[in-house]
N, C-alpha and C positions, 0 to 999 in steps of 0.2 A: 178279242182283237177286232177292231172296227173294220167293216168292209171298206176297201179302198175304192177310189173313183175308177170308173170304167172308161177307157179310151174309146172313142168312136172311130170306126173305120168305114167311111161312106160306101166304098165299093162292096162291102159285105151285104148291104141291104139288096142291091141289085142282084148280086150273085145268089143271095138267099132266095129271092123270088124265083129265079130260074131253077135253082136246085129243088125248091119245094114242088114246083110244077113237074119236074122230072121224077122226083121221089113219089109223088102221087101216081104218076103213070106206072112206075114200077110196082107200087102196091096194088094197083088195079089189075095188073097182069097176074099177080099172085092171088088176088081175090078170086079170079075166075077159076083157078086151079084148086082152090082150098075148100074143103067141105067142113064147115064149122059145126061144133056141137054146143056152143055157148047158148044159154037161155035167152039172153037179150036179142040174139041174132036169129031165132027160129022163124020169125015172121018177116024178116027184113028182105026186101026185094033186091037181090044182088044184081039183077039185070039193069037197075037204074045207074049203076056205075058204068063208066066208059068200058067198052069191050076191048079185048086183046088187040084186035086189028087196029083200033084207033090209036093205041099207044105203041104199036109194034115197031114202026120205023125208028121212032125216038129211042125206044128201049134197046133195039138192036145196035144202033150207033153207040149208045152209052156202053153196053157190055163189050162191044168190040174194043173200045178204048180201055175200059177197066181191065179186061182180060189180058191185054197186051202189056199193061204197065204195072200191074200188081205182082211184082217180083220179090224174091227174098231180099235183094239188095235194097229195094225201095222200102220194104217193111222194116228192115233193121234201121235204115236211116230215119224213118218216121218215128220209131221208138227212141232213137238217140235224141232227136229234137225234143220229144215229149219229156224225156227223163233228164235233159240237160240241167245241170246245177246252175248254169248261167242264165237260164230262162226265168224271166220275172213272171211269176204266176199271179194272175188277177184273182182277188179274193171276193167272193160273193156268197150270200146265203143262197139256198136252193130257190127260194121264191124270187130273189133278185135275178137269178139265172133264167127262171121262167119268163120274167118280165123282159129280160134282154132278148130271149129267143122270140118274144112276141113282136119284135120289130121286123121279123122276117115274114111278114104277111104276103101271101101269094095272091095277087089280085087277078091272076089269069086262071085260077083253078075253078073249073065249072062244077065240081062236085060239091063244094061248100064255100060259103062266104065267111066262115068262121076264122077268127084269129088263131094263132098257135096256142095261146093259153086256153082258149075255149075248146080246141080239139083235145088238148091234154086232159082237161077236166072231163070231157066226154068219155074218154077212155077210162079214167079213174072212176067216174060215177057209174059206168056200166059194170065195172068190176065190183064196186060197192053194192049196187042193186042186186047182184047175184050172190051176195053174202060171202064174198071171198075175204081172206085175212087182210088186216090193216096194212101189212107190209106189201101185199100184192096191189092194193089200192095205190099206195105211194109209188110202186114200180110203174103202174100205168101213168101216173102223173109225170114222172121224170124220164120216161124211156126214150124220148127224142132229144133230150138236152145236149147230147153229144154234138148236135149240129152247131152248137156255140163255137166249135173249132173254126168256123168261118170268120169269127171276130178276132182270132189270134194269129196274125200273119207269121209270127215266129215259129208256128208249127209247120209252116211250109206247105199248106194245103194247095194242091196244084190245079184242082178243078172239081167237077162233080164226081168223077170216077173214084176219088179217094175219100169221099164223104158218105155217099148213099149206095144202094144196090145190095143184091144178095151177097153174102160173104162165103168164104171157102178157105181151106188151109193153103198156105204157101210153104214150100220146102219139101213137097212130095208131089207125086203125079196128080194132075188135075182130073177129077173124076168125070166120066161122060155124063153123069146125071146133073152136073151143074148146067144151069140155063145157058143155051147157046155155046156149048162147050167147044165147038169147032173153032171158035174165035181165039182160043188159047194158042193156036199154031204160031201166032206172032210173038208169043211170050218167050224170051230167051231161056227161061228156066226149063222149058220142055226139052231142050237139047242138052241140059246139064246132066252128067252121069249120076249125080247124087239127087239133085232136086227133081229130076225127071223120073226117078224110079218110084215104084209103088209106095214104099214107106218113107223114102227120102231120109231126112234127118230124124225121123221118129221110129218107133218100134211098136209092134202089135200090143194093144192093151196099155199103152203109155198114159192114156187119159187125156181128155181135151184141155184140161188145165195146162198141159205141157205142149200144146199145139199152138202155133202162131197163125192166127186167122188174118185174112186180108184187112188192112188198115182202113178204118172209116169211123163214122160217128158212133156206131155200137161199141166197137173195140175201145175207142177213146173214152166214152163214158164209163165203160166197165173198169178201165184202169184208174179213172178218177174216183169212182165210188167204192171199189172193193176194199180199200184200206181206210176209207174216211166215213164209213157208215156202219151201222149194226144190222144192215139188211142181211137176211139169211142167204145161203148158197142158192136156193131156188130163185130168189130175186135177181141175184147176180147172173145166173144162167139165162133168165128171161131177157135181161139187158144185153148180154153178150151174144146170145145164140138166136134171138128171134128172127134175124135175117139170114140165118144159116140154113136155108131151105134145102140144100142138097142133103143135109144130115137129118133134120127132124121131119121132113116130108118125103124125100125121095129115097131114103135108106142108104145114102153113101157114107163112107168113112166110119162105119160102125166097128170095123176091125181095130180102130184106134181107141175105142171107148173103154173106160174103166167101169167098175161096178157102179160107182157114183154117177157116172154119166147117164146111165139108164133111167135113174130117178130124175135127173135134171131134164132129160128129154121130155118126160111126161109133163113137167112143169112148164116147159117152153110151149108145148103143144096146147096146154090149157090156156096160156096167155095170148097166143097169136091172134085168135079171133077178135079180141078186144082192140088190138092194134089195127087190124085190117078193116073191120066192119063197123066200128063205133062212130064213124063220121055220119053226121046228119046236120040239118039246118036248125035243129032244136037248140037254141042258144042257152047254155048254162049261165047262171048268175055268178059272175066271178066274186063279187063282194059278199054274197050270201055263203058261198062255199069256201072262201079264203080262210076263215077262222078254223074250220075243220081240218083243212090240209096243212095249215101252219102248225097245228098240233101234231099231225102225223110227221111232218118234217122234223120237228124238235124231238120226236120220239126215236127216230132212226138216224138222225144226223146230230148227235149231241155236241160235237165240237167242230170248230173251223180249223182245218188243217191244210198244209201245203202238200203238193205231190211228193211222194217219198222216193228216195234213192235206195239202192240195195243196202247201204249202211243203216238207213232209217229202219228198213224192214227187219234186219237182224237184231239191232239193238232194241227196237220196240218189243219184239218177241221175247227178248231176254227179260224185259221189265214185266211182261205178262207172267212169265214163269216165276219170277221173284215176287210178284204182286206189289211192285213198287209203283203205285199210281202217280206219285209226285214226279218221279223221273219220266214216267210214261208220257205225261202231258208235255214235259219239256222236249222230249224226242219229237213229238208231233209238231211242235212249233219251230224246231230247228230248220233253218233255211238252206243249210249246206251239209254235205256228208260229214265234214270235219266236226260239225257241231254234234252230230249223233255219235261219232266216235269218242268225242270228249266225254259225253254223258255215259258211255259204256263203262267207264271206270268209277262211276258214282252211283251204281245201282245197289240199293240196300237189299240184303238177303240173298245175294247171288250165290249159287252153289255150283262149283266146278263139276262136282259129281253128277248133278242133274243135267248140267249143260252138255256133258259128254254123252249122256243118254239121249237127249232130245235135240241137241244142236245140229247134228249132221243133217237131219231131215229138214230143219228150218233153213239152213244155208243152201241145201240142194234146191229147195223150192224157190228160195229167193233168187238164186242164179237163173233158174229156168224162167222165172217171171220177168227178169230184168230185160233180156233180149236187147242189149245195147252194144254188142260186140260188132266189129267190122264184118262186112259181108263175107270176106274170105276166111274169117277166123275159124268157122266150123271145119273147113277143109284143112286148115293148118293144124288143128288139133288132131285131125285124122292121120296126119303124117308123123305124129310123135311116137307111133308104135306103142310099146308097153312101158315106156319111160314114165316115172313118177312126175306129176305136175305139181308145182308149188306156186301159189299166188304171191307174186312179189314185184316190186319195182325193179326193172332191169339195171338201174343205176344205183341201187341201194342194197343193203344186206337183206337176205331172204327173210320174208315176214314170218314171225313166230319161231325161227330157228336161231337167229343171231349169227349165222355163218354166211360167207360169200357163197354164191351159187356153186362155184367149182368145188367148194369144200363141204357142201351140204350132204352129199351122199355118204361119205365116210363118217359123218356125225349124225346119221339118221336117227339114232337112238335118243338124241337130245331134242328132236323136233317137237314142235307143238302139235296141236290137233290138225292144222292144215285143212280145215273143213272146206274152204272154197276150192282148194286144189283137188280134193276128193270129188267135189261136185262137178268140176270140169272133166275129170277122168270118167265119171259116170256118163256125162253127155257124150264123151268120145266113144264109149261102148255102144251108144245108141246109133252112132254113125256107121258102125261096121255091118 
C-alpha cells in the first residue's frame, strides 16, 4: 500500500516549536533528579544543562494545567477519537514519520541546535555504541514520534498539557510522589468517590497493561506501535513508560504491578538515560546512518497497517491461533470494524475447541485495551449488581443467543460464548 500524501497544518509548526521548548525544560528538570548508569553518560557534564530553577516557573505552570485537565472523562474521550472508525488515518513509513517530525525544529532551544531527526539519531546511536539490542536501538530512534499527534487535528489535541510531561494513572488517587502533586486539587476526579479512591477502577496486582495512563505522545505512540510492529514487550514498555517517573523512579503505584511489570521497569530504567542525556551538538550524519536504520525499521515494521478497533484485535488473534496468514494480512488492511467481522468467517483452520480455551483471555484483554466507553459507563456497570451482562445492540436480538433480551435468561442454556459480556463483568468486579 503506497503511503498517502500528508496534509500540512501550518499551526502545527509554531505549536511544535513551543512544545519542544517546554518538553526540553521538563526533561532538564528530570535530568537533575536522575542518576544515570549508562556508559555513554559517565563523563557527560550534566551541569551544562539548564538548571531546575531556570525551568521551574514554566514547568510549574505546565503541570498546574496538566494536573487539572487530565481526567478520566478527558482520557476516555481522547481514546474515543483515536479509535474512531470514522477517523481517516494518515499512512506513512516510519522514516517518513521521522522526516515529518523533523519540521518541528525548536529554534529557541539553547541546549542544542540539532533538528529532531538528529536528536533521535543521537539517542539511537548512543544505544548502539553501548552494544544494546537492535530493537532497543530502533526504540531510541522512534521514541518521540508520538509528537506527530500535533499534525492530526482530528485527535483533538488541546495544548501542550496533553502531549508532553510526566505521565501518571487516571481513574485512581493521584499519588503524592507525582511532581507538583498538590496541583491536582483542581482536578474534579479527586472528589469522585471511585476515581479519588486509592485503587479506583483498578485492583491490586492488576498489571499496568490494564491501567489507563494520562494521554500524551508516549501513550499515543504506544497504541500506534503495539499492534503494528514486532517490537518486544520491553520496547513497548520503554515507549509507554519512560515518562512515568512516579513509577520507575519514585516508587509509586507498585501495588498495581504484575510480575511482568517488574521486568518491564528494569527495561525502562535502562532506557531513560539515553532519552535524557544523549543531547549534544555533535551532529550525526543522517545520510550515512539512514541505510542502517531503514534496515532496522524494515526488520521490526514488516507491514503498513491502520489503527485497529476491538474487532480487528479479536479477529486478528483468531488468525494467529489458526495460522491463517492470508486472512491475517487482510484483517490488518481492513479499514472498518465490519471488514474485520466479515473476515472472521473466512479463517481457515479455525477450531471452536481451541477458541473456547483461548478466546476469553483475548477478548478480555481486547476490552481492557480499547477504553472507548463513555465516561459514566464504568459507574453504570457498577450499578448492575450481579446480573449477567450480554454484549448486544439494544435495538436488535441479543448477540450470539438469537433471543430478545427479555427472553434471554430463560433460554440461557442456548447462549453462545458471550466472551465480551464476560469481560465486562470481570471489569465490573474490579470496580467493587
